[in-house]
N, C-alpha and C positions, 0 to 999 in steps of 0.2 A: 387468365387461368392457364396454367401449364398442363401438359398432357397427363402427367401423374394425378394432379388434382381432378382433371376431368374424368379419368378412369375410376378413381376412388368415388366420385360423386355418382357416376353412372355405372351401376352394376350390369355388366354385359353377360353374366351367366343366365341361362335360360331364354335367351333371345334367339330368334331365327337368324340365319345367315344374312338375309336381306336387311334385317334390323341392324345387324352389326355393320354392314356396309354403310347404312345411313348414318350410324354413329361415327364412323370414320370420316364421313363427308362433313359432319359438324365440326370436327377437330380442324379440318382444313379450310373451312369456309372463310372467305375474305382474303385468303392468301393466293397469290398467283405464282405459278412456277416461272422462274426467270431463266434458269438453265438446268440441263440434265446432262451429266457426264457419265459414260460407262466407265466403271472401275475395274471389274473382273467377273468371272463366273467362278464361284466358290466350289469346294469339294463336294457339295451337295447339289451341284448343277443349278444353283440359283444365281441370277445375275444381280450384281451389286451396282448401285449408282450413287453419285453425288448429286443431290438436287438442292438448288438454292431458290429460296422463295422471296417474294417481293418485299417482305418485312424484315429480311436480313437473316432469317432462320436458315439452317443448313441441315439436311438429312443425308446421312451416308449409311447405306445398307441394302438389304434385299427388298425387292419389289415383286408384286403379283405379275405373273406372265401376261394375264389378260387385261387387267385394269391399269397396271403401272403404278398402283398406289403402294405405300409402304406396307410390307407384309413379311414378317420374319424378323430376324435379328438386325438391329441397327443402332445408330448413334444419332441423336437429334440434338443439335446445338442451337439454342435460343439466341437471339440477337442481344438479349440482356446478360449473356454470359452463362446462364444456367444450362445444364445438359441432362439428357436422359439416355441411358444406355440400356437396352433390353429388347424384349419382343413387342412387335406392333401387329 
């Protein structure tokens, strides 16, 4: 299941912040981060990283300052060639 299918299946409106954090963990469960490369600090003062996962997926975009998880605008490239660009 790709990220878009997951988000369509799980309506995240009306959930608490803690519940939303748990939902993000489900999306990333089973994947391990292989590398994380700092790209830049954008004009909104958000740090952007390139993250490579053990299954071959790649994320390039904004991350949360405290948790390091995907948060904000980004591009997610799936190992199978599909991609998602938008908000995380």
